[in-house]
Biotite code that builds the C-alpha atoms (Angstrom):
import biotite.structure as struc

atoms = struc.array([
    struc.Atom([18.598, 78.425, 15.696], chain_id="A", res_id=1, res_name="UNK", atom_name="CA", element="C"),
    struc.Atom([15.023, 77.426, 14.781], chain_id="A", res_id=2, res_name="UNK", atom_name="CA", element="C"),
    struc.Atom([12.274, 80.118, 15.141], chain_id="A", res_id=3, res_name="UNK", atom_name="CA", element="C"),
    struc.Atom([8.441, 79.991, 14.786], chain_id="A", res_id=4, res_name="UNK", atom_name="CA", element="C"),
    struc.Atom([7.150, 83.129, 13.285], chain_id="A", res_id=5, res_name="UNK", atom_name="CA", element="C"),
    struc.Atom([3.710, 83.612, 13.810], chain_id="A", res_id=6, res_name="UNK", atom_name="CA", element="C"),
    struc.Atom([2.575, 86.515, 11.555], chain_id="A", res_id=7, res_name="UNK", atom_name="CA", element="C"),
    struc.Atom([-0.626, 86.838, 9.140], chain_id="A", res_id=8, res_name="UNK", atom_name="CA", element="C"),
    struc.Atom([0.872, 89.096, 6.653], chain_id="A", res_id=9, res_name="UNK", atom_name="CA", element="C"),
    struc.Atom([2.828, 87.335, 4.109], chain_id="A", res_id=10, res_name="UNK", atom_name="CA", element="C"),
    struc.Atom([4.961, 90.212, 2.885], chain_id="A", res_id=11, res_name="UNK", atom_name="CA", element="C"),
    struc.Atom([6.053, 91.043, 6.333], chain_id="A", res_id=12, res_name="UNK", atom_name="CA", element="C"),
    struc.Atom([6.819, 87.356, 6.975], chain_id="A", res_id=13, res_name="UNK", atom_name="CA", element="C"),
    struc.Atom([8.741, 86.901, 3.846], chain_id="A", res_id=14, res_name="UNK", atom_name="CA", element="C"),
    struc.Atom([10.874, 89.989, 4.425], chain_id="A", res_id=15, res_name="UNK", atom_name="CA", element="C"),
    struc.Atom([11.532, 89.149, 7.901], chain_id="A", res_id=16, res_name="UNK", atom_name="CA", element="C"),
    struc.Atom([12.420, 85.428, 7.155], chain_id="A", res_id=17, res_name="UNK", atom_name="CA", element="C"),
    struc.Atom([15.084, 86.518, 4.603], chain_id="A", res_id=18, res_name="UNK", atom_name="CA", element="C"),
    struc.Atom([16.755, 88.675, 7.131], chain_id="A", res_id=19, res_name="UNK", atom_name="CA", element="C"),
    struc.Atom([16.719, 86.073, 9.892], chain_id="A", res_id=20, res_name="UNK", atom_name="CA", element="C"),
    struc.Atom([18.038, 83.467, 7.454], chain_id="A", res_id=21, res_name="UNK", atom_name="CA", element="C"),
    struc.Atom([21.105, 85.779, 6.679], chain_id="A", res_id=22, res_name="UNK", atom_name="CA", element="C"),
    struc.Atom([21.875, 85.456, 10.324], chain_id="A", res_id=23, res_name="UNK", atom_name="CA", element="C"),
    struc.Atom([21.515, 81.745, 10.536], chain_id="A", res_id=24, res_name="UNK", atom_name="CA", element="C"),
    struc.Atom([17.977, 81.497, 11.824], chain_id="A", res_id=25, res_name="UNK", atom_name="CA", element="C"),
    struc.Atom([15.837, 78.961, 10.289], chain_id="A", res_id=26, res_name="UNK", atom_name="CA", element="C"),
    struc.Atom([12.276, 80.222, 10.276], chain_id="A", res_id=27, res_name="UNK", atom_name="CA", element="C"),
    struc.Atom([8.946, 78.360, 10.118], chain_id="A", res_id=28, res_name="UNK", atom_name="CA", element="C"),
    struc.Atom([5.945, 80.486, 9.264], chain_id="A", res_id=29, res_name="UNK", atom_name="CA", element="C"),
    struc.Atom([2.740, 80.205, 10.755], chain_id="A", res_id=30, res_name="UNK", atom_name="CA", element="C"),
    struc.Atom([-0.172, 82.470, 9.506], chain_id="A", res_id=31, res_name="UNK", atom_name="CA", element="C"),
    struc.Atom([-2.640, 81.913, 12.375], chain_id="A", res_id=32, res_name="UNK", atom_name="CA", element="C"),
    struc.Atom([-2.932, 80.842, 15.988], chain_id="A", res_id=33, res_name="UNK", atom_name="CA", element="C"),
    struc.Atom([-4.106, 77.545, 15.180], chain_id="A", res_id=34, res_name="UNK", atom_name="CA", element="C"),
    struc.Atom([-1.165, 76.885, 12.663], chain_id="A", res_id=35, res_name="UNK", atom_name="CA", element="C"),
    struc.Atom([1.171, 78.081, 15.436], chain_id="A", res_id=36, res_name="UNK", atom_name="CA", element="C"),
    struc.Atom([-0.224, 75.635, 17.948], chain_id="A", res_id=37, res_name="UNK", atom_name="CA", element="C"),
    struc.Atom([0.011, 72.800, 15.378], chain_id="A", res_id=38, res_name="UNK", atom_name="CA", element="C"),
    struc.Atom([3.702, 73.823, 14.616], chain_id="A", res_id=39, res_name="UNK", atom_name="CA", element="C"),
    struc.Atom([4.560, 73.420, 18.463], chain_id="A", res_id=40, res_name="UNK", atom_name="CA", element="C"),
    struc.Atom([3.301, 69.752, 18.556], chain_id="A", res_id=41, res_name="UNK", atom_name="CA", element="C"),
    struc.Atom([6.210, 67.651, 19.373], chain_id="A", res_id=42, res_name="UNK", atom_name="CA", element="C"),
    struc.Atom([5.510, 65.057, 16.714], chain_id="A", res_id=43, res_name="UNK", atom_name="CA", element="C"),
    struc.Atom([5.282, 67.809, 13.871], chain_id="A", res_id=44, res_name="UNK", atom_name="CA", element="C"),
    struc.Atom([8.868, 67.622, 12.994], chain_id="A", res_id=45, res_name="UNK", atom_name="CA", element="C"),
    struc.Atom([10.339, 64.903, 15.073], chain_id="A", res_id=46, res_name="UNK", atom_name="CA", element="C"),
    struc.Atom([13.713, 65.006, 12.990], chain_id="A", res_id=47, res_name="UNK", atom_name="CA", element="C"),
    struc.Atom([14.117, 68.813, 13.778], chain_id="A", res_id=48, res_name="UNK", atom_name="CA", element="C"),
    struc.Atom([15.511, 70.608, 16.787], chain_id="A", res_id=49, res_name="UNK", atom_name="CA", element="C"),
    struc.Atom([13.030, 72.329, 19.116], chain_id="A", res_id=50, res_name="UNK", atom_name="CA", element="C"),
    struc.Atom([12.132, 75.923, 18.389], chain_id="A", res_id=51, res_name="UNK", atom_name="CA", element="C"),
    struc.Atom([14.564, 78.171, 20.224], chain_id="A", res_id=52, res_name="UNK", atom_name="CA", element="C"),
    struc.Atom([12.159, 81.313, 20.078], chain_id="A", res_id=53, res_name="UNK", atom_name="CA", element="C"),
    struc.Atom([8.504, 81.811, 19.220], chain_id="A", res_id=54, res_name="UNK", atom_name="CA", element="C"),
    struc.Atom([7.977, 85.307, 17.502], chain_id="A", res_id=55, res_name="UNK", atom_name="CA", element="C"),
    struc.Atom([4.296, 86.181, 18.117], chain_id="A", res_id=56, res_name="UNK", atom_name="CA", element="C"),
    struc.Atom([2.445, 88.741, 16.314], chain_id="A", res_id=57, res_name="UNK", atom_name="CA", element="C"),
    struc.Atom([-0.810, 89.680, 18.543], chain_id="A", res_id=58, res_name="UNK", atom_name="CA", element="C"),
    struc.Atom([-2.954, 90.798, 15.536], chain_id="A", res_id=59, res_name="UNK", atom_name="CA", element="C"),
    struc.Atom([-3.838, 87.508, 14.381], chain_id="A", res_id=60, res_name="UNK", atom_name="CA", element="C"),
    struc.Atom([-7.027, 86.525, 12.183], chain_id="A", res_id=61, res_name="UNK", atom_name="CA", element="C"),
    struc.Atom([-8.534, 83.676, 14.123], chain_id="A", res_id=62, res_name="UNK", atom_name="CA", element="C"),
    struc.Atom([-7.690, 84.288, 17.682], chain_id="A", res_id=63, res_name="UNK", atom_name="CA", element="C"),
    struc.Atom([-6.534, 86.800, 20.111], chain_id="A", res_id=64, res_name="UNK", atom_name="CA", element="C"),
    struc.Atom([-3.025, 86.851, 20.375], chain_id="A", res_id=65, res_name="UNK", atom_name="CA", element="C"),
    struc.Atom([-2.678, 86.897, 23.979], chain_id="A", res_id=66, res_name="UNK", atom_name="CA", element="C"),
    struc.Atom([-5.064, 83.921, 24.064], chain_id="A", res_id=67, res_name="UNK", atom_name="CA", element="C"),
    struc.Atom([-2.843, 82.136, 21.746], chain_id="A", res_id=68, res_name="UNK", atom_name="CA", element="C"),
    struc.Atom([0.274, 83.035, 23.992], chain_id="A", res_id=69, res_name="UNK", atom_name="CA", element="C"),
    struc.Atom([-1.675, 81.372, 26.852], chain_id="A", res_id=70, res_name="UNK", atom_name="CA", element="C"),
    struc.Atom([-2.229, 78.097, 24.901], chain_id="A", res_id=71, res_name="UNK", atom_name="CA", element="C"),
    struc.Atom([1.576, 78.423, 23.659], chain_id="A", res_id=72, res_name="UNK", atom_name="CA", element="C"),
    struc.Atom([2.612, 78.633, 27.486], chain_id="A", res_id=73, res_name="UNK", atom_name="CA", element="C"),
    struc.Atom([0.558, 75.455, 28.391], chain_id="A", res_id=74, res_name="UNK", atom_name="CA", element="C"),
    struc.Atom([2.308, 73.609, 25.667], chain_id="A", res_id=75, res_name="UNK", atom_name="CA", element="C"),
    struc.Atom([5.737, 74.455, 25.921], chain_id="A", res_id=76, res_name="UNK", atom_name="CA", element="C"),
    struc.Atom([8.331, 76.767, 27.859], chain_id="A", res_id=77, res_name="UNK", atom_name="CA", element="C"),
    struc.Atom([9.823, 77.978, 24.576], chain_id="A", res_id=78, res_name="UNK", atom_name="CA", element="C"),
    struc.Atom([10.601, 81.849, 25.092], chain_id="A", res_id=79, res_name="UNK", atom_name="CA", element="C"),
    struc.Atom([8.044, 84.006, 23.270], chain_id="A", res_id=80, res_name="UNK", atom_name="CA", element="C"),
    struc.Atom([8.658, 87.436, 21.977], chain_id="A", res_id=81, res_name="UNK", atom_name="CA", element="C"),
    struc.Atom([5.274, 89.330, 21.432], chain_id="A", res_id=82, res_name="UNK", atom_name="CA", element="C"),
    struc.Atom([5.232, 91.461, 18.381], chain_id="A", res_id=83, res_name="UNK", atom_name="CA", element="C"),
    struc.Atom([2.425, 94.183, 17.951], chain_id="A", res_id=84, res_name="UNK", atom_name="CA", element="C"),
    struc.Atom([1.458, 97.665, 16.702], chain_id="A", res_id=85, res_name="UNK", atom_name="CA", element="C"),
    struc.Atom([0.042, 98.492, 20.256], chain_id="A", res_id=86, res_name="UNK", atom_name="CA", element="C"),
    struc.Atom([2.495, 100.784, 21.731], chain_id="A", res_id=87, res_name="UNK", atom_name="CA", element="C"),
    struc.Atom([0.767, 101.705, 24.959], chain_id="A", res_id=88, res_name="UNK", atom_name="CA", element="C"),
    struc.Atom([2.471, 100.925, 28.104], chain_id="A", res_id=89, res_name="UNK", atom_name="CA", element="C"),
    struc.Atom([-0.547, 99.204, 29.453], chain_id="A", res_id=90, res_name="UNK", atom_name="CA", element="C"),
    struc.Atom([-0.532, 96.596, 26.542], chain_id="A", res_id=91, res_name="UNK", atom_name="CA", element="C"),
    struc.Atom([3.152, 95.900, 27.130], chain_id="A", res_id=92, res_name="UNK", atom_name="CA", element="C"),
    struc.Atom([2.693, 95.535, 30.814], chain_id="A", res_id=93, res_name="UNK", atom_name="CA", element="C"),
    struc.Atom([-0.311, 93.194, 30.166], chain_id="A", res_id=94, res_name="UNK", atom_name="CA", element="C"),
    struc.Atom([1.970, 90.813, 27.943], chain_id="A", res_id=95, res_name="UNK", atom_name="CA", element="C"),
    struc.Atom([4.800, 90.797, 30.186], chain_id="A", res_id=96, res_name="UNK", atom_name="CA", element="C"),
    struc.Atom([2.608, 90.296, 33.288], chain_id="A", res_id=97, res_name="UNK", atom_name="CA", element="C"),
    struc.Atom([1.107, 86.974, 31.194], chain_id="A", res_id=98, res_name="UNK", atom_name="CA", element="C"),
    struc.Atom([4.781, 85.614, 30.964], chain_id="A", res_id=99, res_name="UNK", atom_name="CA", element="C"),
    struc.Atom([6.047, 86.924, 27.633], chain_id="A", res_id=100, res_name="UNK", atom_name="CA", element="C"),
    struc.Atom([9.874, 86.938, 27.474], chain_id="A", res_id=101, res_name="UNK", atom_name="CA", element="C"),
    struc.Atom([9.930, 90.343, 25.547], chain_id="A", res_id=102, res_name="UNK", atom_name="CA", element="C"),
    struc.Atom([7.687, 92.768, 23.748], chain_id="A", res_id=103, res_name="UNK", atom_name="CA", element="C"),
    struc.Atom([8.622, 94.614, 20.556], chain_id="A", res_id=104, res_name="UNK", atom_name="CA", element="C"),
    struc.Atom([6.466, 97.337, 19.023], chain_id="A", res_id=105, res_name="UNK", atom_name="CA", element="C"),
    struc.Atom([5.961, 97.753, 15.243], chain_id="A", res_id=106, res_name="UNK", atom_name="CA", element="C"),
    struc.Atom([7.794, 99.312, 13.293], chain_id="A", res_id=107, res_name="UNK", atom_name="CA", element="C"),
    struc.Atom([10.940, 97.614, 14.890], chain_id="A", res_id=108, res_name="UNK", atom_name="CA", element="C"),
    struc.Atom([14.653, 97.878, 13.964], chain_id="A", res_id=109, res_name="UNK", atom_name="CA", element="C"),
    struc.Atom([15.708, 94.472, 12.520], chain_id="A", res_id=110, res_name="UNK", atom_name="CA", element="C"),
    struc.Atom([19.126, 94.833, 14.345], chain_id="A", res_id=111, res_name="UNK", atom_name="CA", element="C"),
    struc.Atom([17.348, 95.258, 17.831], chain_id="A", res_id=112, res_name="UNK", atom_name="CA", element="C"),
    struc.Atom([15.034, 92.379, 17.103], chain_id="A", res_id=113, res_name="UNK", atom_name="CA", element="C"),
    struc.Atom([17.861, 90.093, 16.403], chain_id="A", res_id=114, res_name="UNK", atom_name="CA", element="C"),
    struc.Atom([19.382, 91.117, 19.407], chain_id="A", res_id=115, res_name="UNK", atom_name="CA", element="C"),
    struc.Atom([16.361, 90.349, 21.406], chain_id="A", res_id=116, res_name="UNK", atom_name="CA", element="C"),
    struc.Atom([15.887, 87.042, 19.664], chain_id="A", res_id=117, res_name="UNK", atom_name="CA", element="C"),
    struc.Atom([19.462, 86.104, 20.801], chain_id="A", res_id=118, res_name="UNK", atom_name="CA", element="C"),
    struc.Atom([18.990, 87.304, 24.233], chain_id="A", res_id=119, res_name="UNK", atom_name="CA", element="C"),
    struc.Atom([15.747, 85.313, 24.926], chain_id="A", res_id=120, res_name="UNK", atom_name="CA", element="C"),
    struc.Atom([17.245, 82.292, 23.323], chain_id="A", res_id=121, res_name="UNK", atom_name="CA", element="C"),
    struc.Atom([20.158, 82.134, 25.708], chain_id="A", res_id=122, res_name="UNK", atom_name="CA", element="C"),
    struc.Atom([17.837, 82.377, 28.682], chain_id="A", res_id=123, res_name="UNK", atom_name="CA", element="C"),
    struc.Atom([16.290, 78.974, 27.759], chain_id="A", res_id=124, res_name="UNK", atom_name="CA", element="C"),
    struc.Atom([12.949, 77.766, 28.660], chain_id="A", res_id=125, res_name="UNK", atom_name="CA", element="C"),
    struc.Atom([11.497, 78.123, 32.019], chain_id="A", res_id=126, res_name="UNK", atom_name="CA", element="C"),
    struc.Atom([12.734, 75.171, 34.454], chain_id="A", res_id=127, res_name="UNK", atom_name="CA", element="C"),
    struc.Atom([15.631, 74.185, 31.988], chain_id="A", res_id=128, res_name="UNK", atom_name="CA", element="C"),
    struc.Atom([19.130, 74.921, 32.230], chain_id="A", res_id=129, res_name="UNK", atom_name="CA", element="C"),
    struc.Atom([20.733, 76.747, 29.386], chain_id="A", res_id=130, res_name="UNK", atom_name="CA", element="C"),
    struc.Atom([23.528, 74.732, 27.752], chain_id="A", res_id=131, res_name="UNK", atom_name="CA", element="C"),
    struc.Atom([26.336, 75.607, 25.326], chain_id="A", res_id=132, res_name="UNK", atom_name="CA", element="C"),
    struc.Atom([27.692, 73.389, 22.480], chain_id="A", res_id=133, res_name="UNK", atom_name="CA", element="C"),
    struc.Atom([30.990, 73.647, 24.410], chain_id="A", res_id=134, res_name="UNK", atom_name="CA", element="C"),
    struc.Atom([31.931, 74.239, 27.902], chain_id="A", res_id=135, res_name="UNK", atom_name="CA", element="C"),
    struc.Atom([35.400, 75.348, 27.153], chain_id="A", res_id=136, res_name="UNK", atom_name="CA", element="C"),
    struc.Atom([36.709, 77.836, 24.711], chain_id="A", res_id=137, res_name="UNK", atom_name="CA", element="C"),
    struc.Atom([40.365, 78.070, 23.564], chain_id="A", res_id=138, res_name="UNK", atom_name="CA", element="C"),
    struc.Atom([41.601, 81.129, 21.603], chain_id="A", res_id=139, res_name="UNK", atom_name="CA", element="C"),
    struc.Atom([45.405, 80.793, 21.201], chain_id="A", res_id=140, res_name="UNK", atom_name="CA", element="C"),
    struc.Atom([46.883, 81.266, 24.808], chain_id="A", res_id=141, res_name="UNK", atom_name="CA", element="C"),
    struc.Atom([43.110, 82.289, 26.105], chain_id="A", res_id=142, res_name="UNK", atom_name="CA", element="C"),
    struc.Atom([41.286, 79.547, 27.869], chain_id="A", res_id=143, res_name="UNK", atom_name="CA", element="C"),
    struc.Atom([37.665, 80.046, 28.836], chain_id="A", res_id=144, res_name="UNK", atom_name="CA", element="C"),
    struc.Atom([35.737, 77.714, 31.148], chain_id="A", res_id=145, res_name="UNK", atom_name="CA", element="C"),
    struc.Atom([32.060, 78.665, 30.734], chain_id="A", res_id=146, res_name="UNK", atom_name="CA", element="C"),
    struc.Atom([30.458, 76.586, 33.549], chain_id="A", res_id=147, res_name="UNK", atom_name="CA", element="C"),
    struc.Atom([32.766, 77.833, 36.421], chain_id="A", res_id=148, res_name="UNK", atom_name="CA", element="C"),
    struc.Atom([33.297, 81.368, 34.558], chain_id="A", res_id=149, res_name="UNK", atom_name="CA", element="C"),
    struc.Atom([37.111, 81.121, 34.640], chain_id="A", res_id=150, res_name="UNK", atom_name="CA", element="C"),
    struc.Atom([39.468, 82.721, 32.308], chain_id="A", res_id=151, res_name="UNK", atom_name="CA", element="C"),
    struc.Atom([43.362, 82.120, 32.005], chain_id="A", res_id=152, res_name="UNK", atom_name="CA", element="C"),
    struc.Atom([46.041, 82.966, 29.650], chain_id="A", res_id=153, res_name="UNK", atom_name="CA", element="C"),
    struc.Atom([48.756, 80.373, 29.248], chain_id="A", res_id=154, res_name="UNK", atom_name="CA", element="C"),
    struc.Atom([47.608, 78.913, 32.440], chain_id="A", res_id=155, res_name="UNK", atom_name="CA", element="C"),
    struc.Atom([47.745, 82.074, 34.539], chain_id="A", res_id=156, res_name="UNK", atom_name="CA", element="C"),
    struc.Atom([44.237, 83.122, 35.954], chain_id="A", res_id=157, res_name="UNK", atom_name="CA", element="C"),
    struc.Atom([42.740, 86.337, 34.932], chain_id="A", res_id=158, res_name="UNK", atom_name="CA", element="C"),
    struc.Atom([40.122, 87.942, 37.514], chain_id="A", res_id=159, res_name="UNK", atom_name="CA", element="C"),
    struc.Atom([37.266, 89.511, 35.500], chain_id="A", res_id=160, res_name="UNK", atom_name="CA", element="C"),
    struc.Atom([34.237, 91.097, 36.828], chain_id="A", res_id=161, res_name="UNK", atom_name="CA", element="C"),
    struc.Atom([30.728, 89.322, 35.971], chain_id="A", res_id=162, res_name="UNK", atom_name="CA", element="C"),
    struc.Atom([29.875, 91.746, 32.962], chain_id="A", res_id=163, res_name="UNK", atom_name="CA", element="C"),
    struc.Atom([33.593, 91.418, 31.637], chain_id="A", res_id=164, res_name="UNK", atom_name="CA", element="C"),
    struc.Atom([33.328, 87.665, 31.810], chain_id="A", res_id=165, res_name="UNK", atom_name="CA", element="C"),
    struc.Atom([29.865, 87.849, 29.858], chain_id="A", res_id=166, res_name="UNK", atom_name="CA", element="C"),
    struc.Atom([31.073, 90.167, 27.375], chain_id="A", res_id=167, res_name="UNK", atom_name="CA", element="C"),
    struc.Atom([34.202, 88.171, 26.660], chain_id="A", res_id=168, res_name="UNK", atom_name="CA", element="C"),
    struc.Atom([32.360, 84.790, 26.562], chain_id="A", res_id=169, res_name="UNK", atom_name="CA", element="C"),
    struc.Atom([29.701, 86.465, 23.989], chain_id="A", res_id=170, res_name="UNK", atom_name="CA", element="C"),
    struc.Atom([32.433, 87.516, 21.589], chain_id="A", res_id=171, res_name="UNK", atom_name="CA", element="C"),
    struc.Atom([34.576, 84.526, 22.059], chain_id="A", res_id=172, res_name="UNK", atom_name="CA", element="C"),
    struc.Atom([31.643, 81.987, 21.096], chain_id="A", res_id=173, res_name="UNK", atom_name="CA", element="C"),
    struc.Atom([31.800, 83.397, 17.647], chain_id="A", res_id=174, res_name="UNK", atom_name="CA", element="C"),
    struc.Atom([35.197, 84.726, 16.643], chain_id="A", res_id=175, res_name="UNK", atom_name="CA", element="C"),
    struc.Atom([35.405, 86.973, 13.664], chain_id="A", res_id=176, res_name="UNK", atom_name="CA", element="C"),
    struc.Atom([31.599, 87.746, 13.971], chain_id="A", res_id=177, res_name="UNK", atom_name="CA", element="C"),
    struc.Atom([30.782, 91.440, 14.389], chain_id="A", res_id=178, res_name="UNK", atom_name="CA", element="C"),
    struc.Atom([28.368, 92.064, 17.086], chain_id="A", res_id=179, res_name="UNK", atom_name="CA", element="C"),
    struc.Atom([26.341, 95.289, 17.133], chain_id="A", res_id=180, res_name="UNK", atom_name="CA", element="C"),
    struc.Atom([26.691, 97.513, 19.897], chain_id="A", res_id=181, res_name="UNK", atom_name="CA", element="C"),
    struc.Atom([22.886, 97.014, 20.511], chain_id="A", res_id=182, res_name="UNK", atom_name="CA", element="C"),
    struc.Atom([23.106, 93.412, 20.554], chain_id="A", res_id=183, res_name="UNK", atom_name="CA", element="C"),
    struc.Atom([25.937, 93.365, 23.141], chain_id="A", res_id=184, res_name="UNK", atom_name="CA", element="C"),
    struc.Atom([23.972, 95.470, 25.425], chain_id="A", res_id=185, res_name="UNK", atom_name="CA", element="C"),
    struc.Atom([20.828, 93.605, 25.065], chain_id="A", res_id=186, res_name="UNK", atom_name="CA", element="C"),
    struc.Atom([22.490, 90.248, 25.775], chain_id="A", res_id=187, res_name="UNK", atom_name="CA", element="C"),
    struc.Atom([25.126, 91.174, 28.553], chain_id="A", res_id=188, res_name="UNK", atom_name="CA", element="C"),
    struc.Atom([23.169, 94.059, 30.212], chain_id="A", res_id=189, res_name="UNK", atom_name="CA", element="C"),
    struc.Atom([19.668, 92.744, 29.480], chain_id="A", res_id=190, res_name="UNK", atom_name="CA", element="C"),
    struc.Atom([18.792, 96.441, 28.760], chain_id="A", res_id=191, res_name="UNK", atom_name="CA", element="C"),
    struc.Atom([18.381, 98.987, 25.819], chain_id="A", res_id=192, res_name="UNK", atom_name="CA", element="C"),
    struc.Atom([21.105, 100.693, 24.047], chain_id="A", res_id=193, res_name="UNK", atom_name="CA", element="C"),
    struc.Atom([20.259, 104.112, 25.351], chain_id="A", res_id=194, res_name="UNK", atom_name="CA", element="C"),
    struc.Atom([22.657, 105.476, 27.960], chain_id="A", res_id=195, res_name="UNK", atom_name="CA", element="C"),
    struc.Atom([24.585, 102.293, 28.089], chain_id="A", res_id=196, res_name="UNK", atom_name="CA", element="C"),
    struc.Atom([27.263, 102.891, 25.449], chain_id="A", res_id=197, res_name="UNK", atom_name="CA", element="C"),
    struc.Atom([29.780, 104.376, 27.449], chain_id="A", res_id=198, res_name="UNK", atom_name="CA", element="C"),
    struc.Atom([29.527, 101.444, 29.921], chain_id="A", res_id=199, res_name="UNK", atom_name="CA", element="C"),
    struc.Atom([30.211, 99.115, 27.077], chain_id="A", res_id=200, res_name="UNK", atom_name="CA", element="C"),
    struc.Atom([33.403, 101.100, 25.915], chain_id="A", res_id=201, res_name="UNK", atom_name="CA", element="C"),
    struc.Atom([34.599, 101.064, 29.544], chain_id="A", res_id=202, res_name="UNK", atom_name="CA", element="C"),
    struc.Atom([34.116, 97.183, 29.875], chain_id="A", res_id=203, res_name="UNK", atom_name="CA", element="C"),
    struc.Atom([35.996, 96.745, 26.400], chain_id="A", res_id=204, res_name="UNK", atom_name="CA", element="C"),
    struc.Atom([38.889, 98.820, 27.396], chain_id="A", res_id=205, res_name="UNK", atom_name="CA", element="C"),
    struc.Atom([39.073, 97.112, 30.829], chain_id="A", res_id=206, res_name="UNK", atom_name="CA", element="C"),
    struc.Atom([39.220, 93.660, 29.242], chain_id="A", res_id=207, res_name="UNK", atom_name="CA", element="C"),
    struc.Atom([41.899, 94.573, 26.847], chain_id="A", res_id=208, res_name="UNK", atom_name="CA", element="C"),
    struc.Atom([44.110, 95.833, 29.883], chain_id="A", res_id=209, res_name="UNK", atom_name="CA", element="C"),
    struc.Atom([43.478, 92.758, 32.077], chain_id="A", res_id=210, res_name="UNK", atom_name="CA", element="C"),
    struc.Atom([43.927, 90.294, 29.183], chain_id="A", res_id=211, res_name="UNK", atom_name="CA", element="C"),
    struc.Atom([47.048, 92.242, 28.066], chain_id="A", res_id=212, res_name="UNK", atom_name="CA", element="C"),
    struc.Atom([45.942, 91.664, 24.482], chain_id="A", res_id=213, res_name="UNK", atom_name="CA", element="C"),
    struc.Atom([44.568, 94.985, 23.101], chain_id="A", res_id=214, res_name="UNK", atom_name="CA", element="C"),
    struc.Atom([44.224, 93.311, 19.665], chain_id="A", res_id=215, res_name="UNK", atom_name="CA", element="C"),
    struc.Atom([41.972, 90.655, 20.908], chain_id="A", res_id=216, res_name="UNK", atom_name="CA", element="C"),
    struc.Atom([38.875, 92.703, 20.604], chain_id="A", res_id=217, res_name="UNK", atom_name="CA", element="C"),
    struc.Atom([38.700, 94.771, 17.557], chain_id="A", res_id=218, res_name="UNK", atom_name="CA", element="C"),
    struc.Atom([36.389, 97.951, 17.217], chain_id="A", res_id=219, res_name="UNK", atom_name="CA", element="C"),
    struc.Atom([34.437, 97.873, 14.001], chain_id="A", res_id=220, res_name="UNK", atom_name="CA", element="C"),
    struc.Atom([33.687, 101.674, 13.801], chain_id="A", res_id=221, res_name="UNK", atom_name="CA", element="C"),
    struc.Atom([30.137, 102.554, 13.653], chain_id="A", res_id=222, res_name="UNK", atom_name="CA", element="C"),
    struc.Atom([28.909, 98.920, 14.391], chain_id="A", res_id=223, res_name="UNK", atom_name="CA", element="C"),
    struc.Atom([30.400, 97.241, 17.305], chain_id="A", res_id=224, res_name="UNK", atom_name="CA", element="C"),
    struc.Atom([33.031, 94.737, 18.230], chain_id="A", res_id=225, res_name="UNK", atom_name="CA", element="C"),
    struc.Atom([34.520, 91.362, 17.203], chain_id="A", res_id=226, res_name="UNK", atom_name="CA", element="C"),
    struc.Atom([36.910, 89.025, 18.663], chain_id="A", res_id=227, res_name="UNK", atom_name="CA", element="C"),
    struc.Atom([39.976, 88.399, 16.638], chain_id="A", res_id=228, res_name="UNK", atom_name="CA", element="C"),
    struc.Atom([41.476, 84.911, 17.523], chain_id="A", res_id=229, res_name="UNK", atom_name="CA", element="C"),
    struc.Atom([45.080, 84.860, 18.121], chain_id="A", res_id=230, res_name="UNK", atom_name="CA", element="C"),
    struc.Atom([47.400, 82.607, 16.690], chain_id="A", res_id=231, res_name="UNK", atom_name="CA", element="C"),
    struc.Atom([48.006, 79.540, 18.843], chain_id="A", res_id=232, res_name="UNK", atom_name="CA", element="C"),
])
């Protein structure tokens, strides 16, 4: 994933870039609104994939952050997460009403920020259809067809609810990778962790039962869950 970080504080940008890099996110740093707009020009890096997300700090030295967002929206449909120290509800509502995909208040938890980045990047740009690198996933006897949302084991269909399928598809696209509970809740339920933990546990238990493979989804105590690919 390629991300444009618009942040005038070099220390904050360096620390966040290091964290994101450890999670496979390539960061391009812009220190001002003008730099950000230049970075979004299509001919700036023609050999690079387009940005998946713009992380826009609203406290920029050259332009008002909301104004920069408006210019970004005119130039591209790339998902934008606003980042600010303004914690009042009115500011958040204003940002979301302008069309921001998400809004994060400083100081933020990096785990939550990562979950939000992945969540908005999966939604895709407005007017575009989100695609995956692979339409089908095979994990031993488990066959997952992403476009038509079908799951089968050794050719036998398994009936899953919408959220059960979304949860399985999320884990199956990165077997062996531990997904934090907060990230799963953000991406599958599109909400925050608070009050949703029990729902996640119930869905995991239901998946294990329906797939008749209790060891397929492993609980990583105190962190989250990961999918353990079965032998073929």
